[in-house]
C-alpha positions as CSV (number, residue, x, y, z in Angstrom):
1,G,0.0,0.0,0.0
2,A,2.8,2.4,0.9
3,F,4.5,1.6,-2.5
4,V,1.3,2.4,-4.4
5,V,0.9,5.6,-2.5
6,S,4.5,6.5,-3.2
7,E,4.2,5.7,-6.9
8,R,1.1,7.8,-7.2
9,S,2.7,10.7,-5.5
10,H,5.7,10.4,-7.8
11,H,3.4,10.3,-10.8
12,E,1.4,13.2,-9.6
13,T,4.6,15.2,-8.9
14,S,5.9,14.4,-12.4
15,C,2.6,15.5,-14.0
16,F,2.7,18.6,-11.8
17,N,6.2,19.4,-12.9
18,A,5.5,18.8,-16.6
19,S,2.3,20.9,-16.4
20,Q,4.2,23.7,-14.7
21,L,7.0,23.5,-17.2
22,F,4.5,23.6,-20.0
23,K,2.7,26.6,-18.5
24,M,6.0,28.3,-17.9
25,G,7.0,27.7,-21.5
26,C,3.7,29.1,-22.8
27,L,4.0,32.1,-20.5
28,G,7.6,32.6,-21.7
29,A,6.6,32.5,-25.3
30,C,3.7,34.9,-24.6
31,A,6.0,37.2,-22.8
32,R,8.5,37.2,-25.7
33,L,5.6,37.8,-28.1
34,I,4.5,40.8,-26.0
35,V,8.0,42.2,-25.8
36,V,8.5,41.8,-29.6
37,S,5.1,43.3,-30.4
38,T,5.7,46.2,-28.1
39,L,9.1,46.9,-29.7
40,L,7.6,46.8,-33.2
41,F,4.8,49.0,-32.1
42,L,7.2,51.5,-30.5
43,I,9.3,51.5,-33.7
44,L,6.2,52.0,-35.8
45,A,4.9,54.8,-33.5
46,S,8.3,56.5,-33.7
47,V,8.3,56.5,-37.5
48,V,4.7,57.9,-37.4
49,L,5.6,60.5,-34.9
50,Y,9.0,61.7,-36.1
51,A,9.6,60.7,-39.6
52,P,9.0,63.6,-42.0
53,I,6.3,63.2,-44.7
54,P,7.8,64.1,-48.1
55,E,5.4,66.6,-49.7
56,S,5.4,64.4,-52.8
57,W,3.6,61.8,-50.7
58,A,0.8,64.1,-49.5
59,V,-1.8,66.0,-51.3
60,E,-0.8,69.6,-52.1
61,D,-0.7,72.1,-49.3
62,A,-1.2,75.6,-50.8
63,D,-3.3,78.6,-50.9
64,F,-5.8,77.9,-53.7
65,S,-7.9,81.1,-53.2
66,A,-6.7,82.6,-56.5
67,D,-7.0,79.3,-58.5
68,P,-9.9,79.5,-61.0
69,S,-10.7,75.8,-60.8
70,Y,-10.8,76.0,-57.0
71,Q,-13.1,79.0,-57.1
72,A,-15.5,77.3,-59.5
73,E,-15.7,74.2,-57.4
74,L,-16.2,76.3,-54.2
75,A,-19.0,78.2,-55.9
76,E,-20.7,74.9,-56.8
77,F,-20.2,73.6,-53.2
78,N,-21.7,76.8,-51.7
79,R,-24.7,76.6,-54.1
80,V,-25.4,73.0,-52.9
81,V,-25.1,74.2,-49.2
82,G,-27.8,76.8,-50.1
83,L,-30.2,74.0,-50.8
84,L,-29.9,72.7,-47.2
85,K,-30.7,73.7,-43.7
86,E,-29.1,72.6,-40.5
87,E,-30.3,71.6,-37.1
88,Y,-29.3,69.5,-34.0
89,V,-31.1,66.3,-33.1
90,N,-31.0,64.9,-29.5
91,V,-30.6,61.2,-30.0
92,G,-30.6,60.4,-26.3
93,N,-27.9,59.7,-23.6
94,N,-26.7,63.3,-23.8
95,I,-25.7,62.9,-27.5
96,T,-26.6,65.6,-30.0
97,I,-26.1,65.1,-33.7
98,H,-25.7,67.9,-36.2
99,V,-27.8,67.2,-39.3
100,W,-28.2,68.8,-42.7
101,T,-31.6,68.3,-44.4
102,G,-33.0,69.4,-47.8
103,G,-35.7,68.7,-50.3
104,K,-39.4,68.1,-49.8
105,R,-40.3,66.9,-46.3
106,D,-42.9,64.6,-47.7
107,G,-40.6,63.3,-50.5
108,E,-38.9,59.9,-50.7
109,P,-36.5,59.9,-47.7
110,V,-32.8,59.2,-48.1
111,L,-30.3,59.0,-45.2
112,F,-26.6,59.5,-46.0
113,L,-24.0,58.1,-43.6
114,H,-20.4,59.4,-44.0
115,G,-17.0,57.9,-43.0
116,F,-13.5,58.9,-42.0
117,P,-12.2,61.6,-42.2
118,E,-15.2,63.5,-43.6
119,S,-18.7,64.7,-42.5
120,G,-22.2,64.4,-43.9
121,L,-21.8,67.4,-46.2
122,L,-18.2,66.7,-47.3
123,S,-18.9,63.1,-48.1
124,W,-22.1,63.6,-50.1
125,W,-22.2,67.1,-51.4
126,Q,-21.9,65.9,-55.0
127,Q,-25.0,63.6,-54.7
128,I,-27.3,65.9,-52.8
129,E,-28.8,68.0,-55.7
130,H,-29.5,64.9,-57.7
131,F,-31.7,63.5,-55.0
132,I,-33.4,66.8,-54.2
133,Q,-34.2,67.1,-57.9
134,R,-35.8,63.7,-57.8
135,G,-38.2,65.0,-55.1
136,C,-36.4,63.3,-52.2
137,F,-36.0,64.5,-48.6
138,V,-32.3,64.1,-47.7
139,M,-30.8,63.8,-44.3
140,L,-27.0,64.1,-43.8
141,P,-26.0,63.7,-40.1
142,D,-22.4,64.4,-38.9
143,Q,-22.0,61.2,-36.9
144,R,-20.9,61.4,-33.3
145,G,-17.4,62.7,-33.0
146,Y,-17.5,64.7,-36.2
147,N,-18.0,68.4,-37.0
148,T,-20.2,70.0,-34.3
149,S,-21.9,66.8,-33.1
150,S,-21.2,65.5,-29.6
151,K,-17.8,64.2,-28.9
152,P,-17.9,62.0,-25.8
153,K,-14.6,61.4,-24.0
154,E,-15.3,57.8,-23.0
155,L,-14.0,55.3,-25.5
156,D,-16.9,52.9,-24.9
157,L,-19.3,55.5,-26.3
158,Y,-17.8,54.9,-29.8
159,S,-19.3,51.4,-30.1
160,P,-20.8,50.8,-33.6
161,L,-23.9,49.6,-31.9
162,L,-24.5,52.9,-30.2
163,I,-23.7,54.9,-33.3
164,A,-26.1,52.8,-35.3
165,D,-28.7,53.6,-32.7
166,D,-27.9,57.3,-33.3
167,A,-28.9,56.8,-37.0
168,A,-32.1,55.0,-35.9
169,A,-33.0,57.9,-33.6
170,I,-32.5,60.4,-36.5
171,I,-34.8,58.4,-38.8
172,K,-37.5,58.4,-36.1
173,H,-37.0,62.1,-35.4
174,Y,-37.7,63.1,-39.0
175,L,-40.0,60.3,-40.1
176,G,-41.8,59.1,-36.9
177,E,-41.6,55.9,-35.0
178,S,-43.0,53.9,-37.9
179,G,-41.2,55.8,-40.6
180,T,-38.8,54.1,-43.1
181,T,-36.0,55.4,-45.3
182,N,-33.6,54.6,-48.0
183,V,-29.9,54.7,-46.9
184,M,-26.6,55.5,-48.7
185,S,-23.3,54.9,-46.9
186,H,-19.5,54.9,-47.3
187,D,-16.5,53.8,-45.3
188,W,-17.2,53.9,-41.5
189,G,-20.7,55.1,-42.4
190,A,-21.1,51.8,-44.3
191,M,-20.0,49.8,-41.2
192,I,-22.7,51.6,-39.2
193,H,-25.1,50.9,-42.1
194,W,-24.4,47.1,-41.7
195,V,-25.2,47.3,-38.0
196,L,-28.3,49.4,-38.7
197,M,-29.5,46.7,-41.1
198,M,-29.0,44.1,-38.4
199,R,-30.5,46.1,-35.4
200,H,-33.2,48.2,-37.1
201,P,-34.3,46.6,-40.4
202,N,-37.9,47.8,-39.7
203,L,-36.7,51.4,-40.3
204,L,-35.1,50.7,-43.7
205,R,-36.4,50.5,-47.3
206,K,-33.6,50.1,-49.9
207,N,-29.9,50.4,-49.2
208,V,-26.8,51.3,-51.1
209,L,-23.4,50.7,-49.4
210,M,-19.9,51.6,-50.6
211,N,-16.5,50.2,-49.9
212,V,-16.8,48.5,-46.5
213,P,-17.6,44.7,-46.3
214,H,-19.9,42.9,-43.9
215,P,-18.2,42.6,-40.5
216,K,-17.6,38.9,-41.1
217,G,-16.6,39.6,-44.7
218,Y,-13.3,41.0,-43.6
219,M,-11.9,37.6,-43.0
220,A,-12.3,36.7,-46.6
221,G,-9.7,39.3,-47.5
222,M,-7.1,37.9,-45.2
223,P,-4.1,38.0,-45.1
224,L,-4.1,41.0,-47.5
225,Q,-6.7,42.8,-45.4
226,A,-4.4,42.7,-42.4
227,I,-1.8,44.5,-44.4
228,K,-4.3,47.0,-45.8
229,S,-5.4,47.8,-42.2
230,W,-1.9,49.0,-41.1
231,Y,-3.3,52.5,-40.2
232,F,-5.6,50.9,-37.6
233,F,-2.5,50.1,-35.5
234,I,-1.0,53.5,-36.0
235,F,-4.2,55.0,-34.6
236,Q,-3.5,53.1,-31.4
237,T,-0.6,55.5,-30.6
238,P,-1.1,57.4,-27.4
239,Q,-3.7,60.1,-28.1
240,F,-1.8,63.2,-27.3
241,L,1.2,62.1,-29.4
242,L,-1.0,61.0,-32.3
243,E,-3.0,64.2,-32.4
244,Y,0.2,66.2,-32.4
245,R,1.5,64.2,-35.3
246,L,-1.7,64.3,-37.3
247,A,-1.9,68.1,-37.0
248,S,1.7,69.0,-37.5
249,D,3.0,70.5,-40.7
250,N,-0.5,71.6,-41.5
251,Y,-1.9,68.1,-41.3
252,A,0.8,66.6,-43.5
253,F,0.2,63.0,-42.3
254,M,-3.6,63.4,-42.8
255,R,-2.9,64.8,-46.3
256,F,-0.7,61.8,-46.9
257,L,-3.6,59.5,-45.9
258,G,-5.9,61.4,-48.2
259,K,-3.6,60.9,-51.2
260,F,-2.8,57.3,-50.3
261,F,-6.4,56.1,-49.9
262,S,-7.8,58.2,-52.8
263,Y,-5.5,56.4,-55.2
264,P,-5.7,56.2,-58.2
265,Q,-7.7,59.4,-57.9
266,T,-6.5,62.5,-56.1
267,P,-8.6,64.8,-53.8
268,S,-9.6,68.0,-55.5
269,K,-8.3,71.3,-54.3
270,L,-11.7,72.1,-52.7
271,M,-11.7,68.8,-50.8
272,I,-8.1,69.4,-49.5
273,Q,-9.2,72.8,-48.1
274,K,-12.5,71.5,-46.7
275,Y,-10.7,68.6,-45.1
276,K,-8.3,70.8,-43.3
277,E,-11.1,73.1,-42.1
278,A,-13.0,70.0,-40.8
279,W,-9.9,68.6,-39.0
280,K,-9.4,71.9,-37.2
281,V,-12.8,71.7,-35.4
282,P,-11.9,71.3,-31.7
283,G,-12.1,67.6,-30.6
284,V,-12.7,66.1,-34.0
285,M,-9.3,64.5,-34.4
286,E,-9.5,62.7,-31.0
287,A,-13.1,61.7,-31.4
288,S,-12.9,60.4,-35.0
289,I,-9.8,58.3,-34.2
290,N,-11.7,56.8,-31.2
291,W,-13.8,54.9,-33.7
292,Y,-10.6,53.0,-34.6
293,R,-9.4,52.7,-31.0
294,Y,-12.7,51.2,-29.9
295,T,-12.6,48.6,-32.7
296,V,-9.1,47.4,-31.9
297,Q,-9.2,47.7,-28.1
298,R,-12.8,46.5,-27.4
299,R,-13.4,44.2,-30.4
300,P,-17.1,44.9,-30.5
301,A,-19.6,42.0,-30.7
302,I,-21.7,42.5,-33.9
303,P,-25.1,40.7,-34.0
304,E,-25.0,37.6,-36.2
305,V,-28.1,38.4,-38.2
306,K,-28.9,37.7,-41.8
307,I,-29.5,40.9,-43.8
308,D,-33.0,40.7,-45.3
309,V,-33.4,44.3,-46.6
310,P,-32.7,45.0,-50.3
311,L,-29.0,46.0,-50.7
312,L,-26.7,47.1,-53.5
313,I,-22.9,47.2,-52.8
314,L,-20.9,49.6,-55.0
315,W,-17.2,49.0,-54.8
316,G,-14.1,50.9,-56.1
317,A,-12.0,47.9,-57.1
318,E,-8.6,49.7,-56.5
319,D,-9.4,50.4,-52.8
320,R,-6.1,50.5,-50.9
321,A,-7.9,50.2,-47.5
322,L,-10.2,47.2,-48.1
323,A,-9.8,44.0,-50.0
324,I,-12.4,43.4,-52.7
325,E,-12.7,39.7,-51.5
326,G,-14.4,41.0,-48.4
327,A,-17.1,42.7,-50.6
328,R,-17.7,39.6,-52.6
329,A,-17.9,37.5,-49.4
330,S,-20.5,39.9,-47.9
331,V,-23.2,38.7,-50.3
332,K,-23.5,35.4,-48.5
333,Y,-24.6,37.2,-45.4
334,C,-27.6,38.7,-47.2
335,T,-30.7,37.4,-48.7
336,N,-31.3,40.2,-51.3
337,C,-27.9,41.6,-52.3
338,S,-26.0,42.4,-55.4
339,I,-22.6,44.0,-56.0
340,K,-21.2,46.2,-58.7
341,E,-17.4,46.7,-59.0
342,F,-15.8,49.7,-60.7
343,N,-12.3,49.1,-62.1
344,G,-9.9,52.0,-61.9
345,I,-11.7,53.6,-58.9
346,G,-10.3,53.9,-55.4
347,H,-11.8,54.0,-51.9
348,F,-13.6,57.4,-52.2
349,I,-15.9,56.2,-55.0
350,Q,-18.6,58.8,-54.4
351,H,-16.0,61.6,-55.2
352,A,-14.3,59.7,-58.1
353,I,-17.5,59.1,-60.1
354,P,-20.2,61.2,-58.4
355,D,-22.7,61.2,-61.2
356,T,-22.5,57.5,-61.7
357,I,-23.0,56.8,-58.0
358,S,-26.1,59.1,-57.9
359,K,-27.5,57.3,-61.0
360,E,-26.8,53.8,-59.7
361,A,-28.3,54.6,-56.2
362,S,-31.4,56.4,-57.4
363,E,-32.2,53.8,-60.0
364,F,-31.9,51.1,-57.3
365,F,-34.1,53.1,-54.9
366,F,-36.8,54.3,-57.3
367,G,-36.3,52.6,-60.7
368,K,-35.3,54.4,-64.0
369,N,-37.0,57.6,-65.0
């Protein structure tokens, strides 16, 4: 009996030691991975913070006020703004959203959701008049964190679920509790649109979405998508350092991002100027970057719901931020979805081919004239 007990104790001790050694080995590997990852992050952050941005890498930084092409585009922009009015909508939880509206209040409603680094007006100004002329009622919110909308400090308040609820509250504000609307979206606005279709399908008619895949569609673009998402990790740099870098040299790094992600197109002189004006609004840089911080640091749980509302995906095939495989994979998460790809067009598809986008969307919403 003593021998058996002794043998069992020895066996248990051996197992204990092996288990401990295994755990220690795993912990050691994890520790090394953390150290290496931290060093790589610090190197990347240092490059971002201190490496100069060659002007050839960024969109032009100049005074365009005397440029005839700039003046012509500015006059057109201001004419479109004259078709709109602005107000603030309280969407609850101490969040107020700045909204541009235009057209006939009893017309076919269209909600426009913008992405980074724009605003409702900057993203969609080239589509607004088309829809107003078709008798529509247009709604262009500046989503939380942008322009003069609320900019909460808490990172958890940048959840896509909460921001989608903002959009739902705006729909109800203008159209009533049982009202429904068509929706157009791009970039981060498209991600919010996906969530809106999952959480509030009863508020939606037809939907046109641009250059962001279904949340689960991202994986279809791997490993290329991980490389294309390099800027997500740069945006995890400590806030005060990142803001300093983004604003330095008259927003040189932001102008670089504008040029990089607009490829093969280039932002117009008007958009360059309007972007810089938008970025200078107090709190906008911190708040808009918080959308990226939340996604990486909190990994939001997105509802696993099949999309049943009618959806058209328009995709600039040369997008440097998002892999087209993700767009193609998104169709399988929907019951009524089609996709159109545009070769030679980059991420900012609504700026690259504005008339085409207006035509594709309005025909999908309302049929051909």
